[in-house]
C-alpha positions in Angstrom: 0.0 0.0 0.0 1.4 3.4 -0.8 2.7 5.1 2.3 1.2 8.4 1.4 -2.3 7.2 0.9 -5.2 8.9 2.7 -7.6 7.0 4.8 -10.7 7.9 6.8 -8.6 8.5 9.9 -5.6 10.1 8.2 -3.9 12.5 10.4 -3.7 15.1 7.6 -7.4 15.5 7.9 -7.0 16.4 11.6 -4.0 18.7 11.5 -4.6 22.4 12.3 -4.5 24.5 9.2 -1.8 27.1 9.3 -2.2 30.3 7.3 1.4 30.5 6.5 1.2 27.5 4.1 2.6 28.1 0.6 2.5 26.0 -2.5 5.6 24.0 -3.4 8.0 25.7 -5.8 7.2 24.9 -9.5 9.6 23.0 -11.7 10.1 23.4 -15.4 6.8 23.1 -17.3 8.0 20.1 -19.4 9.2 18.2 -16.3 5.9 18.9 -14.6 4.0 17.5 -17.5 6.2 14.4 -17.6 5.8 13.9 -13.9 2.1 14.4 -14.2 1.7 11.7 -16.8 3.9 9.3 -14.8 1.7 9.7 -11.8 -1.4 9.3 -14.0 -0.2 6.1 -15.4 0.9 4.8 -12.0 -2.6 5.4 -10.8 -3.9 2.8 -13.2 -1.5 0.2 -11.9 -3.5 -2.3 -9.8 -2.5 -3.0 -6.3 -5.1 -5.6 -5.5 -2.5 -7.6 -3.7 0.2 -5.1 -2.9 1.5 -6.6 0.2 3.8 -9.4 -0.9 3.9 -12.6 1.2 2.2 -10.8 4.1 -0.9 -9.8 2.3 -3.1 -10.6 5.2 -0.6 -9.9 7.9 -1.1 -7.5 10.8 0.2 -4.0 10.3 3.5 -3.5 12.1 2.5 -0.5 14.1 -1.2 0.2 13.6 -2.7 3.4 14.8 -4.9 3.1 17.8 -8.0 3.5 15.7 -6.8 1.7 12.6 -9.4 -0.9 13.2 -12.1 1.6 12.1 -10.5 1.9 8.7 -10.7 -1.9 8.3 -14.2 -2.1 9.7 -15.4 0.6 7.2 -13.7 -1.3 4.3 -15.3 -4.6 5.3 -18.6 -2.9 5.6 -18.2 -1.4 2.1 -17.7 -4.9 0.8 -20.9 -6.1 2.5 -22.7 -3.3 0.6 -21.2 -4.5 -2.7 -22.2 -8.1 -2.0 -25.8 -7.2 -0.8 -26.5 -5.2 -3.9 -25.3 -7.9 -6.2 -27.3 -10.5 -4.4 -30.5 -8.5 -4.8 -29.8 -7.5 -8.4 -29.2 -11.0 -9.7 -32.0 -12.7 -7.8 -34.5 -10.2 -8.9 -34.7 -12.3 -12.1 -35.9 -15.3 -10.1 -38.2 -13.3 -7.7 -36.1 -14.2 -4.6 -35.0 -10.8 -3.4 -37.5 -10.9 -0.5 -36.0 -14.1 0.8 -32.7 -12.3 1.6 -34.5 -9.5 3.5 -37.1 -11.6 5.2 -36.5 -13.5 8.4 -35.5 -17.2 8.2 -38.6 -19.3 7.7 -40.9 -16.5 6.7 -43.6 -17.9 4.4 -42.1 -21.4 5.0 -38.9 -20.4 3.1 -35.8 -21.8 4.8 -32.5 -20.8 3.2 -29.0 -20.8 4.6 -28.6 -17.2 3.3 -31.4 -16.0 5.5 -30.5 -17.8 8.7 -29.9 -15.8 11.8 -26.5 -14.1 11.9 -25.4 -15.8 8.6 -27.8 -13.5 6.8 -25.4 -10.6 7.6 -22.9 -11.9 5.0 -25.6 -12.0 2.3 -27.9 -9.0 3.0 -25.9 -6.9 5.5 -25.9 -3.7 3.4 -28.1 -1.7 5.8 -26.1 -3.0 8.7 -23.0 -1.8 7.0 -24.4 1.7 6.2 -25.4 2.1 9.9 -21.9 1.2 10.8 -20.6 3.9 8.4 -22.7 6.5 10.3 -21.4 5.5 13.7 -17.8 5.4 12.5 -18.3 8.8 10.9 -19.6 10.2 14.2 -16.5 8.8 15.9 -14.0 10.0 13.4 -15.4 13.5 13.0 -15.3 13.9 16.7 -11.9 12.5 17.5 -9.6 15.5 17.0 -12.0 18.2 18.3 -13.0 16.0 21.3 -9.3 15.4 22.2 -8.9 19.2 22.1 -12.0 19.6 24.3 -10.4 17.2 26.9 -7.3 19.4 26.8 -9.3 22.6 27.2 -7.9 23.9 24.0 -11.0 25.8 23.1 -9.6 28.2 20.5 -8.1 25.2 18.7 -11.5 23.4 18.8 -13.0 26.3 16.9 -10.2 26.4 14.4 -10.5 22.6 13.8 -14.2 22.6 13.4 -14.1 25.7 11.1 -11.7 23.9 8.8 -13.6 20.6 8.9 -17.0 22.2 8.3 -15.6 24.3 5.3 -14.2 21.2 3.7 -16.9 18.7 4.3 -19.3 19.4 1.4 -16.4 19.3 -1.1 -15.0 16.1 0.4 -18.3 14.3 0.2 -19.8 15.6 -3.1 -16.9 16.3 -5.4 -16.1 12.5 -5.9 -19.8 11.9 -6.4 -19.9 14.6 -9.1 -17.0 13.1 -11.0 -18.3 9.5 -10.8 -21.9 10.3 -11.9 -20.6 12.6 -14.6 -18.5 9.8 -16.1 -21.4 7.4 -15.8 -24.0 9.5 -17.6 -21.4 10.4 -20.2 -20.8 6.7 -21.0 -24.5 6.4 -22.0 -24.0 8.9 -24.8 -20.3 8.3 -25.8 -20.2 4.5 -25.5 -23.9 3.9 -26.1 -24.1 1.8 -22.9 -27.6 0.7 -21.9 -28.6 0.2 -18.3 -31.9 -1.1 -17.1 -32.4 1.7 -14.6 -31.3 4.6 -16.8 -33.4 6.9 -18.9 -31.0 8.7 -21.2 -32.1 12.0 -22.6 -32.1 12.9 -26.3 -28.6 14.4 -26.1 -25.6 14.6 -23.8 -26.2 18.3 -23.3 -29.8 17.7 -22.2 -28.5 14.9 -19.9 -26.1 17.4 -18.2 -29.0 19.8 -17.8 -31.2 17.3 -16.0 -28.2 15.9 -14.0 -27.4 19.4 -12.8 -31.0 20.1 -11.7 -31.2 16.8 -9.8 -27.8 17.1 -8.2 -28.2 20.7 -6.9 -31.4 19.7 -5.2 -30.0 16.4 -3.8 -26.9 18.2 -2.4 -28.8 21.0 -0.7 -28.8 20.3 3.0 -32.3 21.6 3.8 -34.0 20.2 0.7 -37.3 18.7 2.0 -38.9 17.7 -1.3 -38.4 15.2 -4.1 -36.8 11.8 -3.9 -34.1 11.4 -1.2 -31.6 9.9 -3.8 -30.1 10.6 -7.2 -31.7 8.7 -10.1 -28.2 8.6 -11.6 -26.8 6.9 -8.5 -29.3 5.4 -6.2 -26.8 4.1 -3.7 -25.5 7.6 -3.0 -28.5 8.4 -0.7 -26.2 7.9 2.3 -23.9 10.7 1.2 -26.7 13.2 1.9 -27.1 11.6 5.3 -23.4 11.8 5.9 -23.4 15.6 5.3 -26.4 16.1 7.6 -24.8 14.0 10.3 -21.6 15.9 9.9 -23.4 19.2 10.6 -25.0 17.7 13.7 -21.6 16.5 15.0 -19.9 19.8 14.5 -22.8 21.7 16.1 -22.8 19.4 19.1 -19.1 19.6 19.6 -19.2 23.4 19.7 -22.3 23.3 22.0 -20.8 20.8 24.4 -17.2 22.0 24.3 -17.1 23.9 27.6 -19.4 21.6 29.6 -18.2 19.6 32.5 -17.3 15.9 31.7 -20.5 14.3 33.2 -22.7 17.0 31.8 -21.2 16.5 28.3 -21.8 12.7 28.5 -25.4 13.1 29.7 -26.1 15.6 27.0 -25.0 13.1 24.4 -27.1 10.4 25.9 -30.0 12.8 26.0 -29.6 13.6 22.3 -29.5 9.9 21.4 -32.7 9.3 23.3 -34.3 12.4 21.7 -33.4 11.4 18.1 -34.4 7.8 18.6 -37.4 7.9 20.9 -38.9 11.4 20.5 -38.2 12.4 16.9 -37.6 10.2 13.9 -33.9 11.1 13.7 -32.4 7.6 13.6 -29.3 8.7 11.5 -28.6 11.6 14.0 -28.7 9.1 16.8 -26.1 7.0 15.0 -23.7 9.9 14.5 -24.1 11.0 18.1 -23.5 7.4 19.2 -20.2 7.5 17.4 -19.4 10.8 19.1 -20.3 9.3 22.5 -18.0 6.2 21.9 -15.2 8.5 20.9 -15.6 10.5 24.1 -15.6 7.4 26.2 -12.5 6.0 24.5 -10.6 9.2 25.0 -11.6 9.3 28.7 -10.6 5.7 29.1 -7.2 6.4 27.7 -6.7 9.0 30.4 -8.3 6.9 33.2 -11.0 9.6 33.6 -14.1 7.5 33.0 -17.1 7.9 35.4 -17.1 5.3 38.1 -19.9 3.3 36.7 -17.7 2.2 33.8 -15.0 0.8 36.1 -17.4 -1.4 37.9 -17.8 -3.4 34.6 -14.0 -3.8 34.1 -13.7 -7.4 35.3 -16.6 -8.5 33.1 -15.3 -6.6 30.0 -14.6 -9.7 27.8 -17.9 -11.3 28.7 -19.9 -8.1 28.1 -18.4 -7.2 24.7 -18.4 -10.7 23.3 -22.2 -10.9 24.0 -22.7 -7.3 22.6 -20.9 -8.5 19.4 -23.3 -11.5 19.1 -26.3 -9.3 19.8 -25.0 -6.8 17.2 -24.8 -9.4 14.5 -28.2 -10.7 15.3 -29.8 -7.3 15.3 -27.9 -6.4 12.2 -30.0 -9.0 10.4 -33.3 -7.4 11.1 -35.9 -8.2 8.3 -36.2 -5.1 6.1 -38.5 -5.8 3.2 -40.8 -3.0 4.2 -41.6 -0.9 7.3 -44.6 -3.0 8.2 -44.2 -4.0 11.9 -46.9 -6.7 11.5 -44.6 -8.5 9.2 -41.8 -8.2 11.8 -44.0 -9.6 14.5 -44.8 -12.6 12.3 -41.1 -13.3 11.7 -39.3 -16.1 13.4 -37.1 -14.8 16.2 -38.4 -11.2 16.0 -41.9 -11.3 17.6 -40.9 -10.1 21.0 -38.2 -7.8 19.7 -40.8 -6.1 17.6 -42.4 -4.6 20.7 -39.2 -2.6 21.5 -39.7 -0.3 18.4 -40.3 3.3 19.5 -43.3 5.0 18.2 -41.2 7.8 16.7 -39.3 5.6 14.3 -41.3 5.1 11.0 -39.0 2.5 9.4 -38.4 0.1 12.2 -35.2 -1.4 10.8 -33.1 1.7 11.7 -34.0 1.3 15.4 -32.5 -2.2 15.5 -29.6 -1.2 13.3 -28.7 1.7 15.5 -28.1 -0.7 18.4 -26.4 -3.2 16.1 -23.9 -0.7 14.7 -23.3 0.9 18.1 -22.6 -2.4 19.8 -20.3 -3.4 16.9 -18.1 -0.3 17.0 -18.0 -0.4 20.8 -17.0 -4.1 20.8 -14.3 -4.3 18.1 -11.5 -2.6 20.0 -12.3 -4.6 23.2 -12.1 -8.0 21.5 -8.5 -8.5 20.5 -8.9 -11.2 17.8 -11.5 -9.1 16.1 -9.5 -5.9 16.3 -6.5 -7.7 14.8 -8.7 -8.9 11.9 -9.7 -5.4 11.0 -6.1 -4.3 11.3 -4.9 -6.8 8.7 -3.4 -5.2 5.6 -6.2 -6.3 3.3 -8.9 -4.8 5.5 -6.8 -1.6 5.7 -6.6 -1.6 1.9 -10.4 -2.0 1.7 -10.7 0.9 4.1 -8.6 3.1 2.0 -10.7 2.5 -1.1 -14.0 2.2 0.7 -15.6 5.5 -0.4 -14.7 4.9 -4.0 -15.8 1.3 -3.8 -19.2 2.6 -2.5 -19.4 5.1 -5.4 -18.4 2.8 -8.3 -19.9 -0.5 -7.5 -23.4 0.6 -8.6 -22.5 1.8 -12.1 -20.4 -1.3 -12.7 -23.2 -3.5 -11.5 -25.7 -1.8 -13.8 -23.5 -2.0 -16.9 -20.8 -4.7 -16.9 -22.5 -6.7 -14.1 -25.9 -6.8 -15.7 -24.3 -8.1 -19.0 -22.3 -10.8 -17.2 -25.3 -12.0 -15.2 -27.4 -12.0 -18.4 -24.7 -14.2 -20.0 -24.8 -16.7 -17.2 -28.6 -16.9 -17.1 -29.8 -14.1 -14.7 -32.0 -11.8 -16.8 -35.5 -10.5 -17.2 -37.5 -9.2 -20.2 -35.6 -5.9 -20.3 -32.3 -7.6 -20.8 -33.7 -9.9 -23.4 -34.9 -6.8 -25.3 -31.8 -4.6 -25.0 -29.0 -7.2 -24.6 -30.0 -10.0 -26.9 -26.4 -10.8 -27.7 -25.6 -11.5 -24.1 -28.5 -13.7 -23.2 -27.3 -17.2 -22.2 -24.0 -16.9 -24.0 -22.3 -18.6 -21.0 -25.3 -20.1 -19.3 -24.4 -22.0 -16.1 -26.6 -24.0 -13.8 -28.2 -22.3 -10.8 -27.0 -25.1 -8.6 -25.9 -24.5 -5.0 -27.5 -22.8 -2.0 -29.3 -19.5 -2.5 -26.8 -16.7 -2.9 -23.9 -19.1 -3.8 -25.1 -20.5 -7.1 -22.5 -21.3 -9.6 -24.0 -19.0 -12.2 -24.1 -16.2 -9.7 -20.5 -16.6 -8.4 -18.9 -17.0 -11.9 -19.4 -13.3 -13.0 -17.5 -12.2 -9.8 -14.3 -13.7 -11.2 -14.3 -10.6 -13.4 -16.6 -8.2 -11.4 -14.9 -8.3 -8.0 -11.3 -7.6 -9.1 -12.5 -5.1 -11.7 -14.6 -3.2 -9.1 -11.8 -3.2 -6.6 -9.3 -2.0 -9.3 -11.6 0.8 -10.5 -12.3 1.8 -6.8 -8.5 2.1 -6.3 -8.1 4.2 -9.5 -11.0 6.5 -8.4 -9.4 6.7 -4.9 -6.1 7.9 -6.5 -7.5 10.2 -9.2 -10.6 11.5 -7.5 -11.1 10.8 -3.8 -7.6 11.7 -2.5 -7.2 14.7 -4.8 -10.7 15.9 -3.5 -9.4 15.8 0.0 -6.2 17.7 -1.0 -8.2 20.2 -3.0 -10.5 21.0 -0.1 -7.5 21.5 2.2 -5.8 23.7 -0.4 -8.9 25.8 -0.9 -9.4 26.4 2.8 -5.7 27.3 3.3 -5.7 29.6 0.3 -8.6 31.6 1.7 -7.2 32.2 5.1 -5.8 35.6 5.9 -2.0 35.7 5.2 0.3 36.8 8.0 2.4 39.9 7.3 5.8 39.9 9.0 5.9 42.3 12.0 2.2 42.9 11.9 0.5 39.5 12.3 -2.5 38.0 10.6 -4.6 40.4 8.6 -7.5 40.0 6.2 -7.3 40.4 2.5 
């Protein structure tokens, strides 16, 4: 893995921004162009297995929170796998089996069995984990400054983070969706869920209208997702959750320790049991876990936590098991009657608060919170997420989330059609692909030979493209946001100090 790669917990994202920053001195124009093309070509070099003989080895000196990178990367893979399962099995009308409870309507499949189902349909569990991790990561640096009573630095850090957040989240989405819609008109690619306009120019017009509404924080109308990238709905939630975290950090920054903790618990209760703000509860939960971990590192936890010290292993292994179970909550629709009639969920269904409309997010809140809390307190699990491969997935996780959908809808749809997974739309628009490599649908649900075969191509290609997008789009977006913020700061004048422009 390149040593200069950025990750979700990269220290460069947390450093204080100094106004005295200056761009590096420029070289000769010809040399700059040569170096640019060298770097560009290097970006396309795959590093799917870049770690030699220790590809799955533990990092020599992992950062204290490196496991969060690995957890995020593994969660991104679960999203990829979940979407592919649903897409392919739509052709056989079996999608509800994956998202129903084991035994519902007398359908008993290994892929739907308790806990096992997480590895087939754990996409929503993974997204909830994203939100809790984000709350933790966004809080880490400012919360450590709060603990050190560095209140001026808290304000500087949050100002920088808040300025850069929109750019960091939406610029990669802009590039990926732009390339995707352009492929319809330049390459003539057909996708079953696309509705290309009469011209590329008209496409850009509609894309702009839809994106500007989607990316507006306070937009309260229209669909909560992009028609050009359905899976990107969570990016809008990420931005909303970020604003909540930054606001709470400022609001709680000068409170006493116990008051700050109780305010976080109170907000979690409010967002989950009073208002339908499940995603906000997840972000605040991450913030709470970060606060607790920082206090634990300094031996400043409230007494109640120390009373559980001797039972720590017992408690967190059971929380992990409960997390995996709750993470498999049936999620076909928000009908609680269906949940009550699901094997293993009848009594749990009565725990749902009145405020939560879509019940699955209540159970997923607890599942994701228990998971993020348990990983660093279960050594073998923490070591797994600190392996080099999980860290690699963590590095490309955002790009993997962005590109796996367009690949699924284009190349994936064609490969599935070739192996026998298709509907009438594919027969009409992809006749040349139908049954060209038809394979039997033998094997347990979700592991059929004809389903697994396309992933010989799809999985490495998706990971490779995610790495390319990470190098060419995601990481430059982070650097661009940093550069823009630095360039807009008032420059210090020697002998006078900082002045505005």
